[in-house]
Each structure stands twice: as C-alpha cells, then as structure tokens.
KOLTIZA-186288 format. One record per residue (C-alpha): x, y, z; residue in three letters. Coordinates in pm, whole numbers, plus 32768, in hexadecimal, padded with zeros to 4 digits. Layout:
// KOLTIZA-186288
XYZALA;...
***
This chain:
// KOLTIZA-186288
800080008000UNK;807081627FBCUNK;812D81F680DFUNK;807A834680CEUNK;7F1B8351815CUNK;7E1E83C58057UNK;7CB483F880C0UNK;7B8A847F7FFEUNK;7A3B851F8039UNK;794D84CA7F1FUNK;77F485697F44UNK;76DA855D7E44UNK;766F86C17DECUNK;74FB86857E14UNK;74CF87727F3CUNK;758D88338045UNK;76AA87AB811CUNK;75EF870D823DUNK;767586C68399UNK;76C08556834FUNK;778685B78219UNK;783386CA82DEUNK;78A985C983DFUNK;792284DA82CDUNK;79E285F8822AUNK;7A74865F837CUNK;7AEA84FE83D5UNK;7B8284CB8279UNK;7C2B8620828CUNK;7CAA85EB83F0UNK;7D37849283A1UNK;7DF485198273UNK;7E7986408340UNK;7EDC855F8464UNK;7FB5848D837AUNK;803585AF82A3UNK;7F7385128184UNK;7E938591806CUNK;7D2085E48082UNK;7C6585CA7F35UNK;7B1386657EE3UNK;7A4A85A87DE0UNK;78EE86037D68UNK;782384CE7D0BUNK;773885767C15UNK;76CD844F7B3BUNK;756384767BAFUNK;7530857D7A9FUNK;73BD85AA7AE7UNK;73F8860F7C53UNK;755486AB7C4EUNK;755F88287C3EUNK;767189327C30UNK;75C589D67D5DUNK;75F388987E28UNK;776488857DC4UNK;778C89EB7E3DUNK;76CE89A17F7FUNK;77B4887A7FCCUNK;78ED89497F8CUNK;78628A6E8058UNK;78208983817BUNK;797F88F1816DUNK;7A1D8A4A8155UNK;79508AC5827EUNK;79C8899A834AUNK;7B2889E682C7UNK;7B5888878238UNK;7C4688E18120UNK;7C8087D4801AUNK;7DD387927F7AUNK;7D5B87097E2CUNK;7C19873B7D68UNK;7B0287737D53UNK;7AF486587C56UNK;79A786277BA4UNK;793F84CB7B35UNK;788385577A07UNK;79D185DC7987UNK;7A6E847F79A4UNK;797783BE78C9UNK;7A78836877BEUNK;7B5B82D178C7UNK;7A4481F27950UNK;79E6817B77F4UNK;7B53812977B0UNK;7B62805078ECUNK;7A1B7FA1788CUNK;7ABF7F407740UNK;7BF47EC077FAUNK;7B167DE778D7UNK;7A597D5C77ABUNK;7BA57D0A7701UNK;7C2A7C5F783AUNK;7AEB7B917868UNK;7A8D7C3D79B0UNK;79507CCC7918UNK;78557C65780DUNK;772F7CF07746UNK;75D57C8F77C7UNK;74A77CB076E0UNK;739D7C6777E5UNK;728B7D7077CFUNK;72057E297902UNK;70AF7D8278E4UNK;71557C2A78D6UNK;721D7C7D7A0EUNK;70E17CF47AC1UNK;702B7BB17A69UNK;71567AE27AE1UNK;71617B977C30UNK;6FE87B767C5CUNK;6FFF79FE7C25UNK;712479E37D19UNK;70647AA57E24UNK;6F3479C37DEFUNK;701578967E36UNK;709E79407F6FUNK;71F479757ED1UNK;72D07AA97EDDUNK;728C7B707D9AUNK;73C47B7D7CC3UNK;74467B6A7B5FUNK;746C79FC7AFBUNK;75A87A1A7A28UNK;750379AD78E1UNK;75F17A81780CUNK;77237A3578E2UNK;782979807810UNK;78AC783E78ACUNK;798277247825UNK;78A97637775AUNK;777377177773UNK;76C277737631UNK;763478D67640UNK;74F779397588UNK;750D7A057449UNK;75117B7D749FUNK;73BB7C117446UNK;73BE7D007320UNK;73B87E74736AUNK;73EB7E4C74E5UNK;75047F0B7590UNK;758F7E3576ABUNK;75EA7E9F780AUNK;77487E3E787BUNK;775A7D6479B2UNK;78847D1F7A93UNK;78D67BAD7AAAUNK;78CC7B8C7C24UNK;79877A627CBAUNK;7892794C7D15UNK;796178A47E24UNK;7A12790E7F61UNK;79D37A438032UNK;7A217BB58020UNK;7AB37C1D816EUNK;7B447D5881FEUNK;7BA77DD78354UNK;7ACE7F0B8373UNK;7B8480128440UNK;7A3F806284FAUNK;79667F2B84E6UNK;7A717E1A84F7UNK;7A807CE4841BUNK;79717CCE8310UNK;794C7B9F8229UNK;78517B72810EUNK;78337A3A803BUNK;78617A797EC6UNK;773A79927E88UNK;765F7A9C7F30UNK;76A77B967E19UNK;76317B967CB3UNK;76E67C327B8BUNK;76D87DAA7BB3UNK;76817E887A89UNK;77B17F697A53UNK;773980197915UNK;75DB806A7897UNK;755F80267731UNK;75CC818676C7UNK;772B813F7749UNK;771B821F787FUNK;77C3817A79AAUNK;770C81387AF1UNK;775481CC7C48UNK;780780A47CE8UNK;78EC80807BBCUNK;794781F47BABUNK;799E81F37D1EUNK;7A9080D07CF0UNK;7B41816C7BC4UNK;7B5C82B87C7CUNK;7BEA821E7DBBUNK;7CDF81567CE6UNK;7D4E827A7C0AUNK;7D6783687D32UNK;7E3182747E07UNK;7D3D82877F2BUNK;7DCB81C78054UNK;7CB181FC8152UNK;7B3F820F80FEUNK;7A8882B28220UNK;791182C181DCUNK;77B8827F826CUNK;774D811C82BAUNK;7637813681B7UNK;775380D980C7UNK;77B07F908173UNK;76E47EC78076UNK;77A07F687F55UNK;78F57F137FE3UNK;790F7D9E7F87UNK;78AD7DEA7E1DUNK;79A77F077E0DUNK;7ABC7E2D7E9EUNK;7A7C7D1B7D9CUNK;7A837E137C78UNK;7BC27EB37D01UNK;7C6A7D5E7D1FUNK;7C047D087BB9UNK;7CAC7E4B7B4AUNK;7DE77DED7C0BUNK;7DBF7F1C7CEEUNK;7E2E7F407E57UNK;7D017F187F40UNK;7CE78043802CUNK;7C948025819CUNK;7B28806A81EAUNK;7A90811B8315UNK;791481258319UNK;788282288405UNK;773B81E184B8UNK;761282C2847CUNK;75BD83F5854AUNK;747483F58608UNK;73AD85308656UNK;736985B687B4UNK;723884D087BEUNK;730283958772UNK;727483788610UNK;734D837784D8UNK;73BF84DB848FUNK;72E785698378UNK;725886AA82ECUNK;714586AE83F3UNK;725486E884FAUNK;726D88478470UNK;73CC88CC843FUNK;747E87AC8394UNK;7539887E8294UNK;769288E98308UNK;76518A4D828EUNK;750D8A588357UNK;75EB8A55848EUNK;76948B8D8409UNK;753E8C2C83D8UNK;74D98BC58538UNK;76078C7185D1UNK;77008B5B8612UNK;78768B8C85EEUNK;79208A968500UNK;7A1D8A2F8609UNK;78FE89CD86F2UNK;785B88FC85E1UNK;79A988558589UNK;79EC880886F9UNK;788C877E8720UNK;789586AC85E0UNK;79E48618864AUNK;793F85998789UNK;781E84F886CBUNK;789E839586D2UNK;7A0D83D88721UNK;7AB3842D886AUNK;7C02847D8904UNK;7BDB84128A6DUNK;7AEB84FC8B1DUNK;7B5286318A58UNK;7A1D86F689EFUNK;7ABF883A897CUNK;7BEC88378898UNK;7C7F890A8783UNK;7C9E88A98615UNK;7E15887A8652UNK;7DD387878770UNK;7CD586CA869BUNK;7DDC869A8589UNK;7EDF862F868AUNK;7DF885328732UNK;7D1584B3861EUNK;7D19833E85D4UNK;7C24823A8556UNK;7C5081558686UNK;7B72822B8764UNK;7A47824A867BUNK;792081988718UNK;786A8099863EUNK;771D80F686DFUNK;764382178669UNK;7697837486E9UNK;757F844C8774UNK;756685BB8721UNK;7533869D884FUNK;74D4880387FEUNK;750388788966UNK;766687F28969UNK;76B288A88822UNK;762589EC88B5UNK;76FB89C289ECUNK;783289958913UNK;77D08ABF883EUNK;77A98B9B8973UNK;79098B3489DBUNK;799B8B938886UNK;78DE8CDD887FUNK;79768D3A89D2UNK;7AD18CE98947UNK;7A9C8D9E87FCUNK;7B3A8EE987A2UNK;7A4C901187DAUNK;7A9990A88686UNK;7A3B8F6385D7UNK;78F38F498699UNK;78A990BA8658UNK;78D8908784E0UNK;77EA8F5E84E7UNK;76E5901C85B5UNK;7700914984CDUNK;76B9906883A2UNK;75938FBB844BUNK;74FC910A84B7UNK;7529919B835AUNK;7464907182D1UNK;734890E083B7UNK;736192448336UNK;741192C18471UNK;7542939C8436UNK;764C93988546UNK;76B794F785AAUNK;7813955D8624UNK;777F95A3877DUNK;774A94D08843UNK;7881941387D5UNK;780D92B78774UNK;7951920F87E1UNK;791F92968942UNK;77BB92108949UNK;783290BE88C7UNK;792390B189EEUNK;77FE90E78ADCUNK;770F8FEE8A3DUNK;77DF8ECC89B6UNK;77E88E208B0CUNK;766B8E188B0DUNK;76128D7889BFUNK;761F8C1F891FUNK;76078C8487B0UNK;76668DA886D1UNK;74F58DDF8688UNK;74BC8E1587FFUNK;75E28F0687FDUNK;754A8FCD86DDUNK;73FA8FCC8794UNK;74A1905A88CCUNK;7553916E8809UNK;742E91D7872EUNK;738492BD8832UNK;74BA939C8838UNK;749893F586C7UNK;73239421868EUNK;7221952886E3UNK;71B694678818UNK;705194598893UNK;703E937489C5UNK;6F09929289D6UNK;6DE293458A7EUNK;6DB192278B76UNK;6F1E92408BE4UNK;6EFB93B98C15UNK;6DB693898CD5UNK;6E5A92878DB6UNK;6FA393388DFCUNK;6F7C94AB8DB1UNK;6EA495008EE0UNK;6E8496628F67UNK;6F8996109070UNK;707495828F68UNK;704396B88E8DUNK;7098979C8FB2UNK;71D796D78FF6UNK;723896D98E85UNK;720098538E74UNK;72F6987E8F95UNK;73EB97928EF1UNK;73CC984B8DA4UNK;744199908E48UNK;756A98E08EE7UNK;75CA98328D9FUNK;75B7997A8CDDUNK;76D09A088DB4UNK;779598C98E06UNK;78ED986B8D80UNK;789B974D8C8FUNK;7952962C8D31UNK;78D294F28DD4UNK;7926953F8F3FUNK;788B969A8F2EUNK;775096148E81UNK;773295048F88UNK;774C960A909DUNK;763B96DC8FF4UNK;754B95B18FF7UNK;759B95679167UNK;756496D391CAUNK;741496CD9114UNK;73AF959091D1UNK;740A9636931EUNK;7352977892C7UNK;721196B89276UNK;723495AF9385UNK;7231948C9290UNK;731093629242UNK;73F1934D910FUNK;730492729039UNK;71EB93709062UNK;72BD946A8F9EUNK;738D937F8EC4UNK;726A92B38E36UNK;719693DE8DC3UNK;72D994778D37UNK;731B93388C6EUNK;71B793368BE6UNK;71D994A18B77UNK;733394718ADCUNK;731593128A49UNK;71A892B08A4DUNK;71F3918C8B35UNK;7218915A8CADUNK;736490998CA0UNK;74BA91008C25UNK;762790ED8C88UNK;769591CD8DABUNK;75CD930F8D7EUNK;76F193FB8DBFUNK;77BC93478CAEUNK;769393648BC0UNK;766D94DA8C07UNK;77E095128BCBUNK;77D194548A80UNK;769394FE8A02UNK;771596608A37UNK;767A97968AD2UNK;75BE981289A1UNK;74F096D78960UNK;74B196948AD3UNK;742997F68B0EUNK;735B97EC89CDUNK;72B196A68A32UNK;7276971D8B96UNK;71DC98608B13UNK;70F5979F8A28UNK;707E96BB8B43UNK;704E97D88C3CUNK;6F9A98BF8B47UNK;
***
C-alpha cells in the first residue's frame, strides 16, 4: 500500500452539505492531516437528473465555512466519463465483464418469480459466459448492459477500521451492472475507478455504503488495484433518538451559520459525534489533528444533542475576539435593516454581552436595541415605570447630565438616587433598563450606561419622562 495516506470526501451534489456529510468530511480531513497525507474532494455527479451547480456550490460553501480545505480537486465524475468507458473496455477484453441483453421487463418477471418462490431476487447469470456454456443469440437492435463477472466462490472480507471484521460470501452477490445500454457507467463502478486512479488509501464514509463495499473490492481486485482500508461511520440520530432527517430542522451545515453558531464550535461538536479522546469535550482544531485516529470511533450510532452544541458555542463565543463578533453582529443587524452607529461602540457592547449568549443571533438580538428608535413595550412600561420610578429616574437624569462619564461615577449617581428616594438598587436599575433597552435584564447597569454614552442615555430618559 502507498506510504502516504490519501483520503477523499465524495458527496453527491443533490442538496446541501448536511451534518452527516460534514462529519464524514471532517473525519477524512482530520485523518489526512494527522498523517501529513492528502485530502481529495470528489463530486459524484452522475445522477444528472438531481445534481445541480447550486448544490455543488452549497457543498463547497459548507466545507469552506468549516475550514476543511482540500488538497486536490474538486474532481467531477461527469468529466471523467471517457476514463470509465476505457476501463469498461479493458474489463471486457480481460473477461472480467460481459454484455447482457436481458431486458428490464424480463428482469422484473424473473425477480417476481423468485420472490413468489421465497428466493432472494437476483439476476440469474443467463448471459454470463462460462466454459462449455452456449449463450443465446444476441437479439437484434438491443443495446446490452455490461455486467461485472463477480466471483461465485469464496468470500469478500475486510477488517473495517470501525466495525471490525466483515465477511460476505460471493455467492450472495449477483453480477453488477457496470455500464448502462447507452454506455454510461454506474455509480459503484465509477467509485472504484476513482479510488483506484486517485490512489485512495483510506475510505471513510457512512455505513449506508457497507453493502457496496464487497462489490467495490471485487471490481478493484479484478482491475489489479490496491484495496484501500475502509472505515464505515455509524449514522447520527436526532435529539429524539430517531434517524437524523430534514424534520429535525437545521441539518444543513450552513443552517448552523444562519442560526448563529461559530464554525469552530460546530467542528468541535462534530468531532465528538462518534469519536472521543478520553473525556476531552473542548479542543482546538490543532488538538483534533494531533489526536485524531480511527481506533476511537464508536461503531454504535451517535446521538445529536442541540443543548450540548449550544453549550460549546457559548464557550467559543466567550473566547472569540470582540472585533470578529462585532463584524458578525453588524452583518446580521444590517440584514434586519438596522445600521450600527459609531456610538455606542459595538465592540464595547460585544464585550459586555458575549458572556450572556449562546448564539450569534442572540448576540445580535441583545445589541439591536442600542441602534434603533426604541419604543419599550407598553406592558413593560406600565409594570416598571411607576410614578415612584419616574421620580427616581428624573433625579438620576439630573445627576447623569452633570456626571463625569465613567463607570464608578455613574454607579455612585445611581446609589445616591436610591438613597435620596429611599429605595433599593433594583427599583432604579430595572426601570432604567426598560427605558434604555426595552428589557428588564442587562449586564451591569453602570457598564451599560458607560458604553451607551451620555447623549443616547439622556435622550431615552427624556422620552420616557416626557
């Protein structure tokens, strides 16, 4: 086997990059990086009816957002048709494949009869050439399919790097169609030629491909190719324990971007879906590359946990650079039609709020009141802006108008107001929050006042007290 590790991610461009595909891409990428190998991107676009350029772009956007850079590719199967046809001809010449003139309706009738007898439906090999067998005369005007001459004896076996030893009797498999009547090759055949030509050493993919593996191994052996090592990843279940599907909501990788997750949080979370490094829950991309192996992938299904992802995301938001978060919030607010002004400084506000949120959407929500013409909800004003509260805020307004604009001084002004009106801190701070932000909770009120600036604070107090 080649000494250099070569992995591949080979999605079909029939939709976005979903979470399961994102994890497969991540594991293939991480394994290649861990072994200083090569990570290949291949687009399996032979399903012409369902493949779209938009889906190709969506897959590449998702990989770029997760920062899973590929070293070679993207290779497109539709651009390799001549190569596949060439290999089909080689297999025909070598006796590893043969033309089959059986018509689809004949095959349907055969399978129906087999099912009626309680047998496994399969092609019966009627056009398969064997020593001493006389084949029927090819029907006029019929274009044959090309079938692979699968071995009839022995077993196909491989040591799956996740599932362990797997053995399948050759007698269980019929002769696979490798080219259609119009000459176009079939999926399982294209995959084999690609893995062979691209020198893939490790095939890391979902376990929905386990049934394809014995056929692919037999074709590869017939071609004289080196059989790669296979690692089949178990499926991901949703929060409810059911197979992850569209009804679980955000299953597109880019939906997590929309929903306010940081890519490093999603990468960290995906890495822990079926793989572990001891009890480590939080680790950097560099640590993942340093630690990643295929020995610690669990063969059982992994369960998605949205709360755990949110917890991780909150951690990464706390660690993130304020300028980066401010740029993201500015973009999200602009999409809502909210323009961020120079004052209050958004980076300062980010510093106050990033400890309190789990997603970037929540962060944008928290910052929005600072940049709009705010009208607090009437029920909040009725509840908190009582006559007593208004009197206290009027006193505070006079103190703030003359105060040096720094946190300690602002804090002292609020305390003096509380003393003057014989009330506790919340009885001034909560109405002040409602007037300034339209909500009764916020970070430390003196820090908020300092960040908002004198002009906006006085303007909002004046509007509420008018």
